[in-house]
N, CA, C and O atoms as a Tinker XYZ file with bonds, in Angstrom:
   336  protein
     1  N    112.284000   82.749000   80.686000    73     2
     2  CA   112.004000   83.816000   81.633000    64     1     3
     3  C    112.927000   83.660000   82.841000    63     2     4     5
     4  O    113.170000   82.552000   83.318000    81     3
     5  N    113.417000   84.758000   83.306000    73     3     6
     6  CA   114.283000   84.767000   84.485000    64     5     7
     7  C    113.523000   84.229000   85.683000    63     6     8     9
     8  O    112.377000   84.616000   85.912000    81     7
     9  N    114.142000   83.344000   86.448000    73     7    10
    10  CA   113.441000   82.749000   87.584000    64     9    11
    11  C    113.158000   83.752000   88.696000    63    10    12    13
    12  O    112.399000   83.447000   89.616000    81    11
    13  N    113.750000   84.939000   88.631000    73    11    14
    14  CA   113.511000   85.940000   89.665000    64    13    15
    15  C    112.630000   87.090000   89.194000    63    14    16    17
    16  O    112.475000   88.091000   89.893000    81    15
    17  N    112.059000   86.940000   88.012000    73    15    18
    18  CA   111.133000   87.944000   87.514000    64    17    19
    19  C    109.764000   87.646000   88.123000    63    18    20    21
    20  O    109.330000   86.494000   88.147000    81    19
    21  N    109.086000   88.681000   88.612000    73    19    22
    22  CA   107.750000   88.476000   89.169000    64    21    23
    23  C    106.870000   87.813000   88.109000    63    22    24    25
    24  O    106.910000   88.180000   86.934000    81    23
    25  N    106.097000   86.856000   88.530000    73    23    26
    26  CA   105.268000   86.065000   87.621000    64    25    27
    27  C    103.803000   86.487000   87.732000    63    26    28    29
    28  O    103.422000   87.138000   88.705000    81    27
    29  N    102.989000   86.127000   86.758000    73    27    30
    30  CA   101.560000   86.472000   86.818000    64    29    31
    31  C    100.884000   85.996000   88.111000    63    30    32    33
    32  O     99.987000   86.671000   88.616000    81    31
    33  N    101.290000   84.875000   88.638000    73    31    34
    34  CA   100.660000   84.381000   89.872000    64    33    35
    35  C    101.001000   85.244000   91.094000    63    34    36    37
    36  O    100.364000   85.117000   92.140000    81    35
    37  N    101.988000   86.107000   90.963000    73    35    38
    38  CA   102.322000   87.036000   92.047000    64    37    39
    39  C    101.390000   88.237000   92.064000    63    38    40    41
    40  O    101.442000   89.055000   92.983000    81    39
    41  N    100.542000   88.346000   91.057000    73    39    42
    42  CA    99.595000   89.462000   90.954000    64    41    43
    43  C     98.674000   89.522000   92.171000    63    42    44    45
    44  O     98.265000   90.611000   92.576000    81    43
    45  N     98.344000   88.382000   92.757000    73    43    46
    46  CA    97.477000   88.355000   93.938000    64    45    47
    47  C     98.128000   89.133000   95.086000    63    46    48    49
    48  O     97.468000   89.943000   95.737000    81    47
    49  N     99.395000   88.895000   95.332000    73    47    50
    50  CA   100.111000   89.636000   96.368000    64    49    51
    51  C    100.154000   91.112000   96.016000    63    50    52    53
    52  O     99.934000   91.960000   96.881000    81    51
    53  N    100.435000   91.432000   94.758000    73    51    54
    54  CA   100.479000   92.821000   94.321000    64    53    55
    55  C     99.143000   93.514000   94.587000    63    54    56    57
    56  O     99.115000   94.627000   95.113000    81    55
    57  N     98.042000   92.863000   94.227000    73    55    58
    58  CA    96.724000   93.455000   94.441000    64    57    59
    59  C     96.428000   93.643000   95.931000    63    58    60    61
    60  O     95.804000   94.633000   96.313000    81    59
    61  N     96.867000   92.707000   96.774000    73    59    62
    62  CA    96.717000   92.862000   98.224000    64    61    63
    63  C     97.479000   94.093000   98.712000    63    62    64    65
    64  O     96.974000   94.853000   99.538000    81    63
    65  N     98.693000   94.286000   98.203000    73    63    66
    66  CA    99.493000   95.452000   98.589000    64    65    67
    67  C     98.847000   96.748000   98.106000    63    66    68    69
    68  O     98.849000   97.746000   98.827000    81    67
    69  N     98.295000   96.742000   96.893000    73    67    70
    70  CA    97.604000   97.921000   96.369000    64    69    71
    71  C     96.419000   98.272000   97.268000    63    70    72    73
    72  O     96.193000   99.443000   97.571000    81    71
    73  N     95.665000   97.256000   97.693000    73    71    74
    74  CA    94.524000   97.503000   98.583000    64    73    75
    75  C     94.982000   98.093000   99.914000    63    74    76    77
    76  O     94.344000   99.002000  100.445000    81    75
    77  N     96.076000   97.581000  100.445000    73    75    78
    78  CA    96.613000   98.103000  101.698000    64    77    79
    79  C     97.072000   99.549000  101.541000    63    78    80    81
    80  O     96.796000  100.391000  102.396000    81    79
    81  N     97.763000   99.830000  100.460000    73    79    82
    82  CA    98.236000  101.189000  100.196000    64    81    83
    83  C     97.039000  102.134000  100.035000    63    82    84    85
    84  O     97.103000  103.296000  100.435000    81    83
    85  N     95.961000  101.635000   99.455000    73    83    86
    86  CA    94.762000  102.435000   99.257000    64    85    87
    87  C     94.160000  102.952000  100.558000    63    86    88    89
    88  O     93.396000  103.916000  100.546000    81    87
    89  N     94.493000  102.329000  101.663000    73    87    90
    90  CA    94.007000  102.774000  102.972000    64    89    91
    91  C     94.753000  104.011000  103.460000    63    90    92    93
    92  O     94.384000  104.600000  104.476000    81    91
    93  N     95.788000  104.401000  102.749000    73    91    94
    94  CA    96.645000  105.522000  103.167000    64    93    95
    95  C     96.643000  106.627000  102.116000    63    94    96    97
    96  O     97.699000  107.104000  101.701000    81    95
    97  N     95.465000  107.021000  101.698000    73    95    98
    98  CA    95.312000  108.028000  100.635000    64    97    99
    99  C     95.856000  109.391000  101.043000    63    98   100   101
   100  O     96.076000  110.252000  100.191000    81    99
   101  N     96.072000  109.590000  102.329000    73    99   102
   102  CA    96.609000  110.868000  102.800000    64   101   103
   103  C     98.089000  111.034000  102.459000    63   102   104   105
   104  O     98.621000  112.142000  102.542000    81   103
   105  N     98.759000  109.946000  102.076000    73   103   106
   106  CA   100.173000  110.032000  101.724000    64   105   107
   107  C    100.334000  110.442000  100.260000    63   106   108   109
   108  O     99.578000  110.004000   99.393000    81   107
   109  N    101.313000  111.273000  100.007000    73   107   110
   110  CA   101.595000  111.690000   98.625000    64   109   111
   111  C    102.281000  110.540000   97.878000    63   110   112   113
   112  O    102.732000  109.567000   98.483000    81   111
   113  N    102.345000  110.674000   96.567000    73   111   114
   114  CA   103.033000  109.653000   95.775000    64   113   115
   115  C    104.514000  109.584000   96.152000    63   114   116   117
   116  O    105.102000  108.502000   96.145000    81   115
   117  N    105.121000  110.728000   96.479000    73   115   118
   118  CA   106.529000  110.737000   96.899000    64   117   119
   119  C    106.692000  110.007000   98.233000    63   118   120   121
   120  O    107.667000  109.282000   98.429000    81   119
   121  N    105.744000  110.196000   99.147000    73   119   122
   122  CA   105.819000  109.487000  100.434000    64   121   123
   123  C    105.645000  107.989000  100.240000    63   122   124   125
   124  O    106.340000  107.195000  100.875000    81   123
   125  N    104.724000  107.598000   99.368000    73   123   126
   126  CA   104.536000  106.168000   99.085000    64   125   127
   127  C    105.792000  105.559000   98.482000    63   126   128   129
   128  O    106.174000  104.440000   98.825000    81   127
   129  N    106.429000  106.294000   97.586000    73   127   130
   130  CA   107.673000  105.831000   96.984000    64   129   131
   131  C    108.760000  105.685000   98.041000    63   130   132   133
   132  O    109.531000  104.725000   98.014000    81   131
   133  N    108.824000  106.637000   98.976000    73   131   134
   134  CA   109.818000  106.572000  100.050000    64   133   135
   135  C    109.580000  105.352000  100.939000    63   134   136   137
   136  O    110.526000  104.650000  101.298000    81   135
   137  N    108.326000  105.099000  101.294000    73   135   138
   138  CA   108.007000  103.942000  102.150000    64   137   139
   139  C    108.327000  102.644000  101.425000    63   138   140   141
   140  O    108.922000  101.737000  102.006000    81   139
   141  N    107.934000  102.550000  100.160000    73   139   142
   142  CA   108.196000  101.332000   99.383000    64   141   143
   143  C    109.696000  101.097000   99.229000    63   142   144   145
   144  O    110.160000   99.961000   99.323000    81   143
   145  N    110.449000  102.159000   98.993000    73   143   146
   146  CA   111.901000  102.039000   98.848000    64   145   147
   147  C    112.549000  101.608000  100.151000    63   146   148   149
   148  O    113.468000  100.789000  100.157000    81   147
   149  N    112.065000  102.166000  101.262000    73   147   150
   150  CA   112.581000  101.797000  102.577000    64   149   151
   151  C    112.313000  100.320000  102.849000    63   150   152   153
   152  O    113.184000   99.599000  103.336000    81   151
   153  N    111.101000   99.880000  102.528000    73   151   154
   154  CA   110.751000   98.470000  102.728000    64   153   155
   155  C    111.628000   97.575000  101.858000    63   154   156   157
   156  O    112.098000   96.530000  102.311000    81   155
   157  N    111.844000   97.981000  100.623000    73   155   158
   158  CA   112.688000   97.218000   99.716000    64   157   159
   159  C    114.111000   97.107000  100.260000    63   158   160   161
   160  O    114.723000   96.040000  100.212000    81   159
   161  N    114.629000   98.221000  100.778000    73   159   162
   162  CA   115.955000   98.193000  101.389000    64   161   163
   163  C    116.024000   97.207000  102.547000    63   162   164   165
   164  O    117.012000   96.490000  102.704000    81   163
   165  N    114.981000   97.177000  103.346000    73   163   166
   166  CA   114.930000   96.234000  104.475000    64   165   167
   167  C    114.865000   94.794000  103.984000    63   166   168   169
   168  O    115.518000   93.914000  104.544000    81   167
   169  N    114.076000   94.553000  102.937000    73   167   170
   170  CA   113.984000   93.199000  102.388000    64   169   171
   171  C    115.329000   92.723000  101.842000    63   170   172   173
   172  O    115.701000   91.562000  102.012000    81   171
   173  N    116.053000   93.626000  101.187000    73   171   174
   174  CA   117.383000   93.273000  100.672000    64   173   175
   175  C    118.314000   92.948000  101.839000    63   174   176   177
   176  O    119.060000   91.971000  101.784000    81   175
   177  N    118.272000   93.761000  102.891000    73   175   178
   178  CA   119.159000   93.553000  104.040000    64   177   179
   179  C    118.859000   92.247000  104.774000    63   178   180   181
   180  O    119.754000   91.669000  105.390000    81   179
   181  N    117.623000   91.778000  104.718000    73   179   182
   182  CA   117.228000   90.571000  105.449000    64   181   183
   183  C    117.558000   89.275000  104.714000    63   182   184   185
   184  O    117.331000   88.190000  105.250000    81   183
   185  N    118.088000   89.370000  103.501000    73   183   186
   186  CA   118.410000   88.163000  102.740000    64   185   187
   187  C    119.596000   87.428000  103.354000    63   186   188   189
   188  O    120.519000   88.042000  103.889000    81   187
   189  N    119.553000   86.126000  103.268000    73   187   190
   190  CA   120.683000   85.300000  103.689000    64   189   191
   191  C    121.770000   85.448000  102.624000    63   190   192   193
   192  O    121.623000   84.942000  101.512000    81   191
   193  N    122.847000   86.132000  102.959000    73   191   194
   194  CA   123.881000   86.420000  101.965000    64   193   195
   195  C    124.628000   85.173000  101.509000    63   194   196   197
   196  O    125.376000   85.229000  100.533000    81   195
   197  N    124.440000   84.049000  102.195000    73   195   198
   198  CA   125.026000   82.794000  101.710000    64   197   199
   199  C    124.227000   82.259000  100.530000    63   198   200   201
   200  O    124.736000   81.486000   99.718000    81   199
   201  N    122.963000   82.682000  100.444000    73   199   202
   202  CA   122.077000   82.226000   99.373000    64   201   203
   203  C    121.898000   83.302000   98.301000    63   202   204   205
   204  O    121.881000   83.010000   97.105000    81   203
   205  N    121.767000   84.545000   98.750000    73   203   206
   206  CA   121.502000   85.650000   97.839000    64   205   207
   207  C    122.387000   86.826000   98.215000    63   206   208   209
   208  O    122.162000   87.492000   99.226000    81   207
   209  N    123.388000   87.071000   97.394000    73   207   210
   210  CA   124.318000   88.174000   97.673000    64   209   211
   211  C    123.607000   89.515000   97.479000    63   210   212   213
   212  O    122.596000   89.583000   96.779000    81   211
   213  N    124.128000   90.580000   98.094000    73   211   214
   214  CA   123.539000   91.902000   97.855000    64   213   215
   215  C    123.513000   92.260000   96.367000    63   214   216   217
   216  O    122.558000   92.880000   95.899000    81   215
   217  N    124.542000   91.877000   95.630000    73   215   218
   218  CA   124.590000   92.164000   94.199000    64   217   219
   219  C    123.453000   91.445000   93.455000    63   218   220   221
   220  O    122.803000   92.036000   92.592000    81   219
   221  N    123.219000   90.186000   93.788000    73   219   222
   222  CA   122.140000   89.424000   93.146000    64   221   223
   223  C    120.783000   90.001000   93.552000    63   222   224   225
   224  O    119.870000   90.077000   92.729000    81   223
   225  N    120.648000   90.404000   94.804000    73   223   226
   226  CA   119.396000   91.014000   95.263000    64   225   227
   227  C    119.110000   92.281000   94.473000    63   226   228   229
   228  O    117.976000   92.513000   94.055000    81   227
   229  N    120.134000   93.103000   94.267000    73   227   230
   230  CA   119.952000   94.337000   93.504000    64   229   231
   231  C    119.653000   94.054000   92.032000    63   230   232   233
   232  O    118.939000   94.817000   91.381000    81   231
   233  N    120.197000   92.967000   91.516000    73   231   234
   234  CA   119.869000   92.568000   90.142000    64   233   235
   235  C    118.386000   92.212000   90.041000    63   234   236   237
   236  O    117.721000   92.588000   89.075000    81   235
   237  N    117.869000   91.489000   91.032000    73   235   238
   238  CA   116.442000   91.139000   91.070000    64   237   239
   239  C    115.601000   92.411000   91.141000    63   238   240   241
   240  O    114.600000   92.544000   90.437000    81   239
   241  N    116.015000   93.339000   91.992000    73   239   242
   242  CA   115.302000   94.616000   92.110000    64   241   243
   243  C    115.296000   95.325000   90.761000    63   242   244   245
   244  O    114.252000   95.803000   90.319000    81   243
   245  N    116.424000   95.395000   90.120000    73   243   246
   246  CA   116.556000   96.112000   88.852000    64   245   247
   247  C    115.671000   95.527000   87.759000    63   246   248   249
   248  O    114.959000   96.271000   87.084000    81   247
   249  N    115.700000   94.217000   87.573000    73   247   250
   250  CA   114.907000   93.622000   86.496000    64   249   251
   251  C    113.416000   93.766000   86.765000    63   250   252   253
   252  O    112.624000   93.900000   85.832000    81   251
   253  N    113.032000   93.738000   88.040000    73   251   254
   254  CA   111.618000   93.865000   88.358000    64   253   255
   255  C    111.145000   95.314000   88.328000    63   254   256   257
   256  O    109.973000   95.568000   88.048000    81   255
   257  N    112.029000   96.270000   88.610000    73   255   258
   258  CA   111.685000   97.683000   88.416000    64   257   259
   259  C    111.407000   97.936000   86.940000    63   258   260   261
   260  O    110.415000   98.573000   86.584000    81   259
   261  N    112.282000   97.438000   86.095000    73   259   262
   262  CA   112.107000   97.606000   84.649000    64   261   263
   263  C    110.823000   96.936000   84.175000    63   262   264   265
   264  O    110.076000   97.507000   83.380000    81   263
   265  N    110.569000   95.725000   84.663000    73   263   266
   266  CA   109.375000   94.990000   84.249000    64   265   267
   267  C    108.112000   95.705000   84.718000    63   266   268   269
   268  O    107.142000   95.799000   83.966000    81   267
   269  N    108.112000   96.205000   85.940000    73   267   270
   270  CA   106.948000   96.929000   86.453000    64   269   271
   271  C    106.682000   98.197000   85.662000    63   270   272   273
   272  O    105.535000   98.498000   85.331000    81   271
   273  N    107.742000   98.945000   85.356000    73   271   274
   274  CA   107.594000  100.145000   84.534000    64   273   275
   275  C    107.020000   99.790000   83.171000    63   274   276   277
   276  O    106.104000  100.452000   82.683000    81   275
   277  N    107.557000   98.754000   82.566000    73   275   278
   278  CA   107.102000   98.323000   81.239000    64   277   279
   279  C    105.623000   97.924000   81.274000    63   278   280   281
   280  O    104.872000   98.264000   80.360000    81   279
   281  N    105.199000   97.206000   82.325000    73   279   282
   282  CA   103.800000   96.786000   82.441000    64   281   283
   283  C    102.867000   97.990000   82.502000    63   282   284   285
   284  O    101.826000   98.008000   81.845000    81   283
   285  N    103.238000   98.993000   83.290000    73   283   286
   286  CA   102.386000  100.184000   83.404000    64   285   287
   287  C    102.353000  100.948000   82.093000    63   286   288   289
   288  O    101.285000  101.371000   81.650000    81   287
   289  N    103.506000  101.129000   81.470000    73   287   290
   290  CA   103.559000  101.856000   80.198000    64   289   291
   291  C    102.719000  101.147000   79.139000    63   290   292   293
   292  O    101.990000  101.795000   78.387000    81   291
   293  N    102.821000   99.821000   79.078000    73   291   294
   294  CA   102.030000   99.060000   78.112000    64   293   295
   295  C    100.541000   99.168000   78.400000    63   294   296   297
   296  O     99.735000   99.287000   77.477000    81   295
   297  N    100.171000   99.128000   79.681000    73   295   298
   298  CA    98.747000   99.219000   80.013000    64   297   299
   299  C     98.209000  100.612000   79.679000    63   298   300   301
   300  O     97.066000  100.740000   79.239000    81   299
   301  N     99.018000  101.657000   79.883000    73   299   302
   302  CA    98.586000  103.004000   79.523000    64   301   303
   303  C     98.471000  103.156000   78.008000    63   302   304   305
   304  O     97.565000  103.826000   77.512000    81   303
   305  N     99.383000  102.538000   77.289000    73   303   306
   306  CA    99.369000  102.618000   75.818000    64   305   307
   307  C     98.143000  101.905000   75.251000    63   306   308   309
   308  O     97.656000  102.257000   74.177000    81   307
   309  N     97.648000  100.902000   75.975000    73   307   310
   310  CA    96.514000  100.121000   75.495000    64   309   311
   311  C     95.161000  100.684000   75.915000    63   310   312   313
   312  O     94.128000  100.098000   75.590000    81   311
   313  N     95.143000  101.806000   76.628000    73   311   314
   314  CA    93.863000  102.376000   77.069000    64   313   315
   315  C     93.147000  103.108000   75.952000    63   314   316   317
   316  O     91.937000  103.323000   76.028000    81   315
   317  N     93.865000  103.489000   74.931000    73   315   318
   318  CA    93.250000  104.199000   73.827000    64   317   319
   319  C     93.089000  105.682000   74.054000    63   318   320   321
   320  O     92.625000  106.403000   73.171000    81   319
   321  N     93.463000  106.138000   75.215000    73   319   322
   322  CA    93.371000  107.572000   75.493000    64   321   323
   323  C     91.962000  108.052000   75.738000    63   322   324   325
   324  O     91.010000  107.272000   75.711000    81   323
   325  N     91.838000  109.335000   75.977000    73   323   326
   326  CA    90.552000  109.967000   76.230000    64   325   327
   327  C     89.937000  110.355000   74.897000    63   326   328   329
   328  O     90.552000  111.095000   74.130000    81   327
   329  N     88.760000  109.879000   74.612000    73   327   330
   330  CA    88.125000  110.107000   73.310000    64   329   331
   331  C     87.134000  111.261000   73.352000    63   330   332   333
   332  O     86.267000  111.343000   72.482000    81   331
   333  N     87.229000  112.144000   74.317000    73   331   334
   334  CA    86.312000  113.291000   74.404000    64   333   335
   335  C     86.735000  114.376000   73.475000    63   334   336
   336  O     86.086000  115.420000   73.408000    81   335
């Protein structure tokens, strides 16, 4: 496993962020995406480029975007759908 792929133990932080986002139900999904993207851009900019180049930071972003998408798609596929 890639050392920069989010791990199961990071789920606690993810759930904390989900709870925080839940306090802002007045925001649309597009607004939430904009805020999350802005925050991500700031996190990339704050990296020590002697340790983590912008290219490596974007690689981490890319693999974790793919992994997050895959996790949601798999969880939706495993719901069994609506049986009504």
